[in-house]
Structures are given as structure tokens and as C-alpha cells.
N, C-alpha and C positions, 0 to 999 in steps of 0.2 A: 748140561750139554747132552744132545741126543744125535743119533745118526739118522733119525727120521727127518725128511725134508720139511721145511716150514709149512709149505702148502698142504702137505698131508696132515700135519698136526692140526692145522686150522679146519680141515674137512672133518677130522675126528671130533674136534671140539664142537663144530656145528651140529654133527650128528648127536653128540651127547646132550646138547641143549634141546634138541628136538625129540629125544626119546622119552616115552611116557610109560608109566606103570599104573594100571587101574585108572587111566584117564588123567593122571597127574604127572607133571614134569618130574623125571627121576633125577636129572642133573648128575649123572654118573657116566664116566667115559668107559669104553670097552675094557680098558685095563683094570679099572675098579671092579667091574662086573665079573671079571675073570678071577681076581684074587680074593674078593670078599667071601665067596662060597668056600674056598679052600681054608681061609682063616676061621670061618664059622664052624666048619667041620672039625678042624684040628682043635680049636679052643673050647667048643661047645658051651658058649656063654649062656647064662640064664637071663642076663640083663644087658642092654646096650643103651648108651647115652649118645644121642646125636645132637650136635650143636649146629643149628641152622636147619630149620624145618622147610622153608619156602612153602610149598603147597602140600607137603606130606608124602610125596611119592616115594622117596627113599626110605622113610620110616615104615611105610606099608611093605615095601619090598623086603626090607630086613626082617620084619615080623613074619613074612610068609616063607622065609628061608629056613627057619628053625622052629620046630614045634615048641610051643610054650615060651618062646623068647619074648621077654618084656622089653619094649622099646620106649624110652623117654626121649622126646624130641623137643629141644629147647630153642626158642626164637624170640626176638623182640616182638614180632607180630606173627604168631603161629596161625595156621589155617583155622578159620572159624566154622567152616562147614564140616559136616560129619565125615570122619574117616572110618572106613570099614576094612577089616582084614579078611581076606578070602571072600569078600562080598557078603559075609554073614555075621561077623562079630563086630559090635560097635566100638568106636574109640573108647579107650579107658579099660578095655578088656586086655588087650595086648599092646596097644599103642596109646601113649598119653602125651599130649602136647602141653608144654609149659611155657607161659609167657615170662620171660626173664631177660635181664640185661647182664651179660657177663663181662667182666673187665678187671683190670688191675687198678687199684687205688680208689 
């Protein structure tokens, strides 16, 4: 349950689906983008596993948030085009996409 009106939530969702990072859909809402930097700063992870790559926008975003953060992005159909971090480092340096099916049973 939320105090935000439904129409406002839908506009936020539309904006989240339209937002891009390095020319790729990011698929994060403003609330995610506000809390992730706080968590990353507090926890200072060296590795991050993302389940669901889509086109790789959020994997790139995460990799750019923390120096030397290694991101593994897992998807049934990960992006096949080259991902770059900070437009200089090729995929596999800090971001690795993995084709895998995750499930129970």
C-alpha cells in the first residue's frame, strides 16, 4: 500500500522505462536510483550479481558507481553487443554477462 496516487505511480513507471544510461535502458525507478548509491557507499561491495540483464544498462550503471566493482549480469538472453564501462573498458573487465536459466527444480 502507498500514499502515492495511482496516476503518479504510473507516470514514475513510464519515466523509469524511458530512462537510459549510456544509450541503454536502465529500467530503474527514481527510488532505486536514490537508494542504490547509499547502499553501495555503506556496503562497499567488490562484486555485484544482477539477475536480469535486459540490454545491460543497469549493469553498466552499477559498475560506474564504485571503482573496481565487478558486476556479473545473468539473463536467459544477455546483450550480445559490446558493453563498455565509462566508454573505455570493454565488457569482461568490470561487467560480465552470463547466459543462464535460474530456477527451482
